[in-house]
C-alpha positions, 0 to 999 in steps of 0.5 A, a space after each residue: 455336847 450341843 447345848 441350845 443357845 437359849 440354855 447357854 444364855 439362861 439368866 442366873 439372877 432375877 435382874 437378867 430375867 426378860 419381862 415379868 416386871 409386874 412380879 419380879 420388879 423391885 417391888 414385885 411380890 414374887 421378887 420379895 418372896 424369893 429374896 426373903 428365902 421363905 419359898 412357899 409352894 407356887 404355881 407359875 402360869 403362862 405361855 411357854 418360853 417366857 421364863 418360868 423354868 428360869 425363875 425356878 432355877 434362880 430360886 433353887 440357887 438362891 435358897 441352896 436347895 437341890 432342884 429336881 426338874 420333872 415334866 408331868 408328861 413323862 413323870 410319875 408319882 414314883 419319881 416324886 417318891 424317889 425325891 422324897 427318899 433322898 431328903 436329909 441325905 448328902 444329895 439333898 441336905 437342905 430339902 428339895 425344890 421340885 419343879 413340875 412342868 406342865 402339871 395339867 398332864 397329871 390326872 387328879 389322882 396323881 395331883 392328889 398324891 403330891 399332897 403327902 410329899 409337900 405337906 411337911 415342907 421338906 419338899 417345895 413344889 413349883 408347878 408350871 402350866 400353860 393352861 389356866 390352873 383354876 381349870 386344870 389343877 386340883 383344888 387341894 393343890 391350889 389351896 396350898 399354893 400361890 399362883 403367879 401369872 407370867 405374861 409375854 414380854 414386850 418386844 422392847 424387853 426382848 431386844 437385849 436378849 436378842 443382842 446377847 444371843 447374837 453376841 454369843 452365837 456360833 459362828 459369829 455374825 453381825 446384824 442390824 438394829 432392824 434385825 434385832 427389832 424384827 426378831 423381838 417383835 415377831 416371836 410373839 413374846 416367846 424369848 426362847 423362840 426368838 433365841 432359836 431364830 438367832 441360832 438358826 440365822 447364825 448357823 445359816 449365814 454364809 458371809 457373817 451377816 444376817 439380813 432382814 430378809 433372812 430374819 423375816 423368813 426364819 421368824 415368819 408366823 412365829 408370833 402366833 400364839 393360838 390353841 383351839 382348846 386352850 386359854 388363847 382360843 377363848 381369850 381371843 374370842 372374848 376380846 373379839 366379842 367385847 370389842 364389837 360390843 364396845 363398838 370398836 371396829 379396829 379392834 374387831 378386825 384385829 381379833 378377827 385377823 388373829 382367828 383367821 390367821 390361825 385358820 379358825 374360820 368356824 369359831 369366827 363365824 359362830 361368834 359373829 352369829 352369836 353377837 348379832 343376836 346377843 349384842 346388836 339384837 333388836 336395835 338392828 334386827 336385820 343384822 343377824 340375817 346379814 351376818 348369816 349371809 356373810 358367814 355362809 358366803 365365808 364358808 363357801 369361799 374358804 380362806 383367804 377370800 372368806 376374810 372379806 365377808 367376815 370382816 364386813 360382818 364384824 365392822 357392821 356389828 361393831 358400828 351398829 346400834 346395840 341392844 341386849 334386851 332380847 337376851 335379858 328377857 329370855 334369861 329372866 324368863 328362864 330364871 323363873 322356869 328354873 325356879 319352878 315358876 311356871 303354872 298351868 297355861 290358861 285354858 283359852 290358850 290351850 290347843 283346841 284343834 282336836 275332837 273333845 277339846 271343847 268338852 275339856 274347856 280348851 280355847 272356848 273364850 280365846 279372843 282372836 287379835 286379828 278380829 279387833 282394831 289394830 290386831 290387838 285385844 287385851 287378854 292374859 297370856 301368862 299363867 295365873 301364878 306369874 300373870 304380873 311377871 315382866 321380862 322384856 324392857 324396851 331398849 333405848 335405841 330408835 328401833 325398839 323405842 318406835 315399837 314401844 311408842 306404837 304399842 303404847 298408843 294402841 294400848 292407851 286407846 283401849 
């Protein structure tokens, strides 16, 4: 019966697991837990193809407990109950280790039902998820579990697995170090994807050799990890904004390229507009107009040409002076509003453009600033209850400091 190469060379010991040194290294917490033999309920979190199922299998072997593998996309609570019924029998004399893959597909009721099966310790749950467990896993399960994050291994860690894959692939083929390195780097940290590429290349070889050109064809675009509704989407957008806020144009275009390579033109354009207002703001007020023009051009052009105006916008924002005085001011004002600090609008600021407004005392004493020198006159604009509130602080950049100097001089002269 056919067995995928990735399954045939699956590691049987922790020392053979690719990557994950932060939790499986000699002093790694997960390694120490496994070696102790006292296995708690755990949640393995990370992208696919990086060893979560492999580690669960190793745990089951080392603890002499029967491993049950379930996938939440097809499993039900009835499957869990059946496992529970086998406890203490010859099938599972030492208890059971239940590996529940993709736990995020269990709804809240199904996740709650797991509690009755794991409370007495005869069933140990190891759940895995590619989504952030703090968003998708029920709190009662989280509170009874230890979360371990599995991270995509580096290319250097994957090369030995690729070599081993070629050594065990059928039919036998040879490949250069350049091919090994390319496959390891092109798989985007997904070991299973790298081994699948090895298997495909071996099967397609007509003369017993694998060329770099073949490897490039088999692995093209395979290094993209992107889900518009998942962590990768928000992580890339977060890194994109933080790189621009940190004034690093190289990182800015890198993360922009990742968004565009995934075809996500809308998210890239929207985030650039947000940053123009949030992070550059009043230090360079014209930035938002320029970015708007770039984004509009990108949407009209479409990909691949859209990358050009968007790259220019990203570099402009990354190299522009920064100020968040605008967002700090509006957030401070909204905080007061949410706290109920509003008060009545001064009568002289209320609308006076209707019949009867004078009888209500509206706008009677309003002083029109354009009637005064420098188009400014001192008068209270905030409601009485917050008349001394101060929300806006001039940023330390040239643009805002020039405005501050201008108004300081005018207001001192009164």
